[in-house]
N, C-alpha and C positions, 0 to 999 in steps of 0.2 A: 425425330418424323415430326414435318411443319401441320400445317392447321392447314391444308389444304386435303395431304392422306386422310388426316382426322375427320375432317369434313366428307370426302367421298365415302370412308369409313360408318360414319352413322348413316348415309344414306342406304349403304349395304342393308345398315341393320333393318331398316325402315322395311326396307323392302324384303329383305326373306322375312322380318315377323309376319309381314301381311301377306306373304307364299307362302306360310308355315301354316298360319292360322285358316287360309280360304280351302287350303286342299284338304284340313280337318274337319272345316264344317260343308263340304263336298259330300268328305266320307262318310261324316257321318248322317245327312240328306238323303246319300244308297242307302240306310237301313228304314229309311222312316214307311218305309212299305211294307217291311219282314212283318212275319205274325205274330201275333201275339204271343213272350212263353206262357207252356204249360199253365205254370204257378200263376198265371196273372191274368188266365182266360177268364176269368168271373169280374175283371174290373169294368170293362167297359162293354155293351152291346155293339153290334155293326154301326148305328149311326153315332154315337156317342166317340167308336176308335178312329171313324173317317172325321170326326168334328178336330177330334186329336192332332192325327194328319196333318188337316189343313191349317190347322193354329203351328202346326211346325214348319208347315212348308212355307205360312207369310213371316213366319219369324225368319226364317233361314233369308230368305230374298231379301227380302227389308235389310240383314243384317250384311249382306251383300253390297247393298247401296250404299247403305252408313261409313260402311268398312272403307267401301271406294272415296271414299266423299271426305272423310278425313287423311286417310293418305294422300289426298291431291293436295288437301289443305296444308298438310304441315309440311310438306314436299315445295308448295311454291312460297311457305314462310320462310324455308331454309333458303330456298333458291336465290329468291329476288329480296332477301336482305331483311327480311320482316323484325328478326329479333335487335338488327340493328338499329332500325329503327324506332322501337320500343326503346329499344335504353338511349337515345340519340332526344327521344320526347319525354323522357322522362328528366334528362341531365335539364334541359330548359325551365324546368320547378324549384330541383334541386341540386347540389353536389354530394350532399353527404352521404357516404355510403348506403345505411339504413335508409335515408328518407328515396335515392333511386331506388332503388331494391324494394321498396318496400310499390312503392307505384309503377318500375316494371315488371313484377307480379300479378300484382292488381290489376295494370292493361291487359294483360295476355287470358290471364284468369277470365275478368269479365266477359276480351272478346271471346275468348273461345268456347263460354258459355254461352253466347247469344246464340251462336253460331252453331251450337248444340241442339239450341232449346227448339228449333222445328221438328227435328228428330226424336226430341222425347216427349213434344206434342202428340206427334204423329200417332207414337208408339204407345202414349198413355189412352186418348183417345179419339183413334182409329182401330188400334189394331185390338188390345184389351176391351176398347169399346162391343168392338164388334162379336167377341166371344163371351162377353159378357162379364169380362172380369170386374172391369173400371167402376168404381163408384167416388172417383175425384170427381170433384167440380172443378171449372174455372178457375174460379177465385182460391180455391183450397191449392192449386198449380202455384197460384200467382204466389198467394202465402208463403207457402212450402220453399220457394224458391228465394225469396226476399230474406226469409231466416237462415237457409243455405248463406248464403252471399255475406249476412252478418256476421252466422259464425266464424266463418272464414276469413273474414276481417278480423273479426275479434283476436279468434285461436290462432290462425295460419300468423296472420300477423305479426302477434304479439311473441310465438314461438321464433318466426323467422329473425323478428327484431334481436332479441337473445342471441340467437348463435349467431348475427353475428358480431354482436358484441363481443362476446367469446373471442370471435378470429381476431376481430382486433384489438383485442387483450395479447391472447394467449399465443396469438401467431397459429403454426403448422396443430398444436399444442391442443385445438379449438375442440376436439373431438372428442376428449375426456369426456370433456365440460358441460359439453353436447350432447355425450351418450348420457351423463347422468341426467340433464335435465329434461330428456324424451322419454328415460325410463321410470322417473318421478311421477310425467307425466300420465303415463300409458297407468301406470298403478293406481295413478288418479282415478282416473275415466273410468279403469274398471271397477273403480269401488262404487262410483256416483251417477255413471252414465244415466239407470235409472231415476235417480234423484233432480239430477239437473238438465239432464240434453234430451233426454224422450219429452218429458214436460211441454218442450216448446214445440213440439208438434204433434204428439197425441194425451188425450186423456186416460190415467189408470186410476180406476177404480179397487177399493179390496172386493174380495171374493165373496159374495154375500151368504151367510149363513146356511146349511142347508145340504142335503143329501153329498153333493158335489167333494164340498170341500171339508164333510165329516170322513167320505174314502182320503182324499187326500193325507189330510191330517193323521190317518190310520196308518197307511203305508209309512208316511212318513216315520212316526215312532219305529215300526217296523222295524225301519234299517237302520235306526239312529241319527236321521236326519233334522236335525234340526231347523224346522221352519216355520216361519214366523210368517212373512209376508207374499201371502199369494195375491197376485193384482190381475187383474182381467186388462187389458187395452182393444182401446174403439179402433181396430184395426179394419174395419168393416166403412168405415168412411172412406178409405182409400183403396180396397181390394176385397172382394169375395175369396181371396186363398188366404188360407188359414195356416199359423204358426206358433210355436212356444219357444221359448229361451230363458234359460237363466242365468244370473249376473250378477255380480259382486263374490265376495266371500268374509269369511268371519260373522258379523252380525249384521252386514252387509248386504247378506245373500239374499235375493228374494227370486221366484218363478212368476214369470209374466206370461198367462195363457191367451193369447185371442178373441175378442166374442164371437170371430167366426168359427172358431175349433170347438167353440164349447157349443155352436150351433148346429157344427155339421159331424159329432162328434159324440157318439155312449161315454156313462160316466164313466166305465172300464177301462174306454179305451184310449180316456183324456189321464187318468191314471198310470192306464201305458205309456203314454209319454210323457210324463209326467216321470214318468221311473227312470226312462232312458236319459233325460238331463243329468237325475238325480245320481244315473248311473257317472255321468261326466267330471262331477263333484268329487264322487266319491273313488273314481281313478286320476285323481288329481289331473287332470286334462286341462283343467284353465288352467294350473299353475304354469304346464308342461309349456302351453302355447303361451301362454306371456314371456317366458324365461326365453323359449328358441326367439319370440319377437327380440326380444331387448338383447340377445345375443347376436341376432340379424343386422340389428341398425349398428350396435356395439362396430361389428364387423363393416358395414359399407361406408359409417362415416370414418373408419380408421383409411380405409381406401380412396373417401374422397382426397383426406389431408392428405396424400401424395400428390392428387392433382391440384388443388386448389391453387397453387398460387402460379402455376403454370400457363401463361398465358395463351397457348396454342389452345387450349380447351375453349377460352371465351373463344376465339379465333376460326375454333371449329363448326360454330353456329353463326361467323358472319359478325360477331360482335366486336369494333376497331379498339375500345376503350376496356380492356381484362378489368375484371373486376367477380368479385364474389359470386354475384349473383348469376351470371354469364356462365360460370366455371361450373357455376352449380347446373345449367340445367345443362351443359356441353357433356358434364358429368354423368348425369341421369339418360341419356339419350346413350351415351356407348358404355354405359353398365347394365342396359336394360336385359342384355342376354343373360347375363349372372343373374339379374332376378326372375328371367324367366328359371332357369334351372331350379334353384331357391325356394320358388314356386312350385314347381314340382314335387320339389321331396314335402314339401310342407302340405302340400295338398295328399299327397300317400301317408303322408303321417294321418292325416284328419279322418282319411277314410277308415284308415285302422282304429283311431279311439272311434268311430260310430261304430263299428261291429264291438268293439269293446264295452259301449255303452247301450247299445242293442242284449248284448249277453246278458248284462248285466240287470236291465228289464226283462227278462226271460228267466232267470233264478232268482228274483228277489219275486216277482209279480205272477206273469204268467204270458206266454205268449203268443198265444192267439189272440187277443187284444189288439197288442203292439202291432200284431202284422195285417188285425183287420182295420186299424188306424191309417198305419203306411197305405193302402191299399187307397182309402177315401180319399183320402188326401191328393193322393197321385191323380185320381180319377178328379177332383174339382177342379186343379188344377192342370189338366193336358197333362201332362208331364208327357218326356219321351221313356218309352217303355223295353225302346230296343237299340239305346245309344251304342256308338261303334266305339270298340277296346280303344284305341289311341285317342276318340276324345273324351271319353271317360280319365282316360291314364294324365293327361292335360288340365283339362279341365274340371273334371268333380271334386268336390272337397266330400262330396257324400258319395259311397259304395252306390250302383244303379239297383233299384226296388228288387228285380229279382233275383241280386247276389244276398240282398238285405235277408227276403221270405226264406229263402236257400239257406241261409246260416240260420234263421229264429228255426228253422224247422229238423233241425240238425240235432 
C-alpha cells in the first residue's frame, strides 16, 4: 500500500469521525426538550430547567462550529503540506533526530494551541460566564496556559527524547523500553500527582478540625480505610462547579474535596460522596484502570513498532523525509479508529465501576445522602438529565443521573 492510498485513508478517517460525532451530537440535542424523568423532577423548577436547556443548546451550537473549524484546519494542514513545511522548518535549525522531533512537535503544539485559544477563551469568558459558572480571571487564564506549555515542554519533550533514544539504540524493539518508561511514569504520576502537579495550579489546604472532618474520619475507621490526608482545593477560583477525587495508593493516598463541594452540600452528603470515592479504592478500580491503561499502551506501542520504519507512514501525511516523528503522527491518525474502540470499552468499564462505587456507598453509609448530593451537583452544573442512549454509550464515563438514582434505590 503506497502513501497516496494511506493519505486518502487518513482523510476518510477524519471525515468519518466527524460525521459520527456530529450525528451523535444531533441525536443528543434532540433529547434536550424531553420531559424531566420522574426520578429527577425535584431537581429543577421550570425556570431552572429552561436555563439548563439553554446551556446545552449553546454548547451544542458552539461545539458544531468549533468542530467544523478543527476539521477544516486539519484537512487543510494535510492537503497543503503543512506537516512537510514544519519538518523542513525544523531541519533548518538542526539535523539531529531528537532536535528535529522536538522542534517539529513544539511548532505543531504551539500553533495548534494558539489556533484553539480563541475558542477556549470564548467558552470560558462568554458561555461559562453567561451561565454563572466562570470564576477564572484573564490573568489566571493566561498563567494556566503558560504553565501548561511549560509542563508540556518538560514532561512531553523529555519523554519524547528518551523514546527516540530507545528507537535509535534498539530499533524496532524500542517499544519494550518505551513501554517500561511510560508504565513507570504513569505509576509515578498516580502516586505523586496531588503533591507535584496540582500545587502548580491550585492551593490545597488540610481540611480543618470540626464536625465534617470528624464524620469523615469516623466513616473511614468504620470501613477500615486508613485516611490521613484530607485536603480542600480552591476550585472556586476557576468555576462554581463542584467535585471530589481520590488519588494515590498506599501511604500516598489522599482525598481532595473542592471548596465548592463543601459550600454546596450538607455534611452527610459530603461523607456519601467520600464513601463513593472510597468504594473505588476498596473495589480496586484505581489499580484496574492503571493496569488497563498500561496494557493498552503496550499494545499500541507494539503495533507502532511494526509501522515506524515504513517510510510510507511518514509519506501519508506529506512529509518527504521519513522520520520517527512524522511516522508517529501518521500512525496516530491511522490508529485513531482502534483508539475509539478501546475508548468505548474503557468507558463501559468506567460506568460499571461507578455503579459499584455507588453500591459501596449505599451499603456502608446510606443511599439517600448520595442521591441528594448527585441531584444537587447535577443542578449546580446544569447537566443533561435526558442524554441520548447512543451518546451515553460513546462518551459517558459515568452513568446518567437517572440510572444512578434508580440503582441506588434498588
